[in-house]
Backbone bond lengths (Angstrom), bond angles and torsions (degrees), N, CA, C in turn:
res aa  C-N    CA-C-N  psi(-1)  N-CA   C-N-CA  omega(-1)  CA-C   N-CA-C  phi
1 X - - - 1.439 - - 1.520 105.67 -
2 X 1.350 116.78 122.55 1.402 122.49 -178.94 1.518 116.92 -90.87
3 X 1.278 115.80 -172.57 1.483 119.80 -179.67 1.510 107.05 -105.09
4 X 1.343 111.32 156.77 1.504 119.61 178.24 1.545 106.79 -80.13
5 X 1.293 116.73 -32.77 1.514 123.74 -175.95 1.549 107.35 -144.95
6 X 1.331 116.69 148.59 1.439 123.57 170.81 1.506 109.13 -131.85
7 X 1.336 117.24 129.72 1.433 121.97 -177.97 1.518 110.12 -129.31
8 X 1.333 113.51 156.53 1.481 120.93 171.71 1.491 107.45 -113.42
9 X 1.367 120.42 117.68 1.381 123.41 -178.94 1.563 109.64 -154.16
10 X 1.320 118.28 152.85 1.424 125.89 -178.76 1.546 110.44 -80.36
11 X 1.348 118.30 92.09 1.454 123.22 -177.77 1.459 110.26 -78.23
12 X 1.340 114.67 -41.27 1.505 120.52 -170.05 1.518 112.21 -85.12
13 X 1.311 118.81 -12.25 1.508 121.36 179.46 1.480 110.91 80.35
14 X 1.301 123.11 18.36 1.469 124.83 -179.37 1.524 114.53 -95.58
15 X 1.331 116.72 3.57 1.460 119.46 -176.72 1.458 117.88 86.39
16 X 1.344 118.08 0.31 1.454 127.82 -176.43 1.573 107.20 -111.50
17 X 1.282 119.16 126.34 1.480 120.33 177.29 1.525 110.45 -74.08
18 X 1.306 116.45 129.90 1.469 123.20 174.48 1.587 105.91 -94.10
19 X 1.317 113.00 158.48 1.489 117.58 172.90 1.506 109.15 -92.31
20 X 1.356 115.82 129.76 1.460 122.51 -177.85 1.596 106.78 -121.90
21 X 1.279 114.11 118.56 1.460 121.12 172.82 1.493 109.95 -97.17
22 X 1.325 115.94 128.96 1.491 119.31 -176.59 1.537 105.80 -111.96
23 X 1.371 112.74 131.40 1.466 119.06 177.46 1.520 108.36 -124.45
24 X 1.310 118.02 120.88 1.442 125.57 175.58 1.433 111.01 -95.80
25 X 1.298 121.44 113.99 1.436 124.59 -175.01 1.559 114.66 -92.93
26 X 1.313 116.43 153.48 1.473 122.22 -177.82 1.489 114.78 -54.52
27 X 1.373 116.30 -26.50 1.508 120.62 -177.51 1.528 111.88 -82.67
28 X 1.396 115.99 0.24 1.509 119.43 -178.75 1.453 115.08 95.03
29 X 1.367 117.52 -7.53 1.452 120.52 177.73 1.573 109.07 -80.36
30 X 1.381 112.71 156.66 1.477 119.39 -179.10 1.518 105.60 -127.08
31 X 1.298 118.18 134.39 1.483 124.71 177.30 1.511 109.72 -112.32
32 X 1.310 119.46 136.59 1.445 122.65 172.62 1.527 108.07 -118.87
33 X 1.290 116.87 115.77 1.405 124.08 -179.03 1.553 107.80 -101.65
34 X 1.340 116.55 116.89 1.488 122.01 -172.14 1.511 108.20 -111.93
35 X 1.372 116.36 123.99 1.458 122.34 174.99 1.564 106.27 -99.68
36 X 1.299 116.77 99.78 1.490 121.91 -176.97 1.520 111.45 -76.67
37 X 1.366 120.02 -40.00 1.476 121.54 -172.65 1.493 114.22 -100.00
38 X 1.313 117.06 13.64 1.525 122.34 174.58 1.538 112.49 62.64
39 X 1.336 119.48 30.31 1.431 118.51 -178.48 1.502 111.51 -99.64
40 X 1.346 119.16 1.45 1.465 123.44 179.07 1.520 111.87 88.60
41 X 1.322 118.10 4.14 1.468 123.00 -178.43 1.542 110.80 -121.82
42 X 1.300 119.33 132.03 1.446 118.92 -176.95 1.554 112.20 -65.02
43 X 1.287 119.26 133.02 1.416 126.37 177.77 1.572 110.03 -101.31
44 X 1.266 113.95 -12.39 1.454 120.10 178.25 1.539 110.08 -146.55
45 X 1.252 117.76 139.43 1.478 123.28 175.47 1.558 107.23 -130.35
46 X 1.333 115.36 113.84 1.475 120.35 -179.63 1.550 103.95 -107.54
47 X 1.337 114.19 136.46 1.466 121.92 -176.48 1.543 111.19 -122.00
48 X 1.302 114.15 126.66 1.488 120.44 169.38 1.545 101.78 -101.00
49 X 1.327 118.08 94.47 1.480 123.52 -171.80 1.514 112.77 -62.87
50 X 1.394 116.30 -34.82 1.492 117.91 -171.84 1.538 111.08 -113.23
51 X 1.331 116.96 9.81 1.526 118.79 174.72 1.493 114.27 67.63
52 X 1.352 117.64 22.23 1.483 120.04 179.72 1.529 115.25 -91.81
53 X 1.350 113.86 3.06 1.484 119.16 177.14 1.533 112.46 91.11
54 X 1.333 121.09 -3.63 1.466 125.69 175.01 1.478 109.48 -105.09
55 X 1.308 115.72 135.66 1.527 121.37 177.70 1.489 108.33 -72.37
56 X 1.344 119.83 127.40 1.386 127.97 177.77 1.511 116.86 -89.85
57 X 1.327 114.60 -35.61 1.452 121.41 176.64 1.518 112.60 -155.88
58 X 1.295 115.72 157.61 1.544 122.74 -178.52 1.496 106.20 -137.13
59 X 1.351 116.59 131.84 1.424 121.74 170.40 1.533 106.02 -107.13
60 X 1.388 115.10 141.68 1.457 119.07 -173.14 1.550 108.25 -131.42
61 X 1.353 115.64 142.80 1.425 124.63 175.05 1.581 104.96 -114.75
62 X 1.373 113.70 95.32 1.407 118.94 -175.68 1.505 115.82 -72.09
63 X 1.412 118.14 -30.33 1.436 121.39 -173.03 1.567 112.71 -103.42
64 X 1.336 115.63 1.66 1.433 119.17 175.06 1.561 116.41 71.33
65 X 1.350 114.98 22.35 1.475 119.12 -178.74 1.506 111.98 -87.97
66 X 1.334 119.88 1.97 1.433 123.47 -179.00 1.486 117.26 86.80
67 X 1.414 116.45 2.53 1.423 123.49 179.24 1.571 107.66 -118.97
68 X 1.331 114.10 133.18 1.512 116.99 176.52 1.461 108.34 -71.77
69 X 1.401 112.94 133.50 1.456 120.21 -179.26 1.531 114.48 -124.74
70 X 1.229 117.18 7.39 1.431 123.01 174.73 1.536 112.59 -152.95
71 X 1.330 113.99 153.66 1.513 117.00 -179.63 1.526 105.23 -140.12
72 X 1.355 113.61 143.05 1.478 121.64 171.43 1.566 105.77 -122.20
73 X 1.322 115.66 138.08 1.477 120.35 -171.87 1.534 107.53 -135.15
74 X 1.314 114.77 145.61 1.472 122.32 167.38 1.457 105.95 -87.37
75 X 1.351 118.22 89.68 1.467 121.80 -174.90 1.474 112.18 -80.35
76 X 1.384 121.43 -19.11 1.419 124.77 179.51 1.483 115.27 -95.78
77 X 1.367 116.78 -13.26 1.466 120.80 177.70 1.513 111.64 76.86
78 X 1.355 119.40 21.86 1.429 118.96 179.39 1.534 112.55 -98.51
79 X 1.315 117.32 7.21 1.507 120.05 176.44 1.481 111.97 93.72
80 X 1.370 120.22 2.91 1.447 121.47 -179.39 1.529 107.28 -122.16
81 X 1.347 114.97 135.22 1.472 120.17 175.49 1.462 107.69 -70.45
82 X 1.353 116.15 122.35 1.484 118.89 -172.83 1.509 114.06 -130.37
83 X 1.367 118.42 -2.32 1.406 121.36 178.63 1.502 110.24 -130.16
84 X 1.314 118.32 128.87 1.456 123.80 -178.00 1.590 107.49 -122.03
85 X 1.359 110.14 135.96 1.449 116.15 177.52 1.464 107.13 -131.05
86 X 1.349 118.07 134.58 1.465 121.83 -176.95 1.521 105.59 -117.87
87 X 1.299 119.58 141.09 1.431 123.69 175.21 1.492 108.21 -82.51
88 X 1.316 116.54 134.11 1.453 119.73 -176.71 1.519 109.58 -87.49
């Protein structure tokens, strides 16, 4: 399953462009798959669940093993990620 768009942009603020694959789903949600370490695998997946332009949740792979080990969620619906959960 491919992406609808692929962009190069500095997501982390380190001066290096990361690869961002954008997938627009039939239910109106939008997924942003970000490859931070240039290994071809997403290290971050940000999801706009309702297509309103605000990110509702983010999955993170801190150690680069290809598995998401943390999540940030906008639990109050105000457009700001306010809850973080880390896998132990």
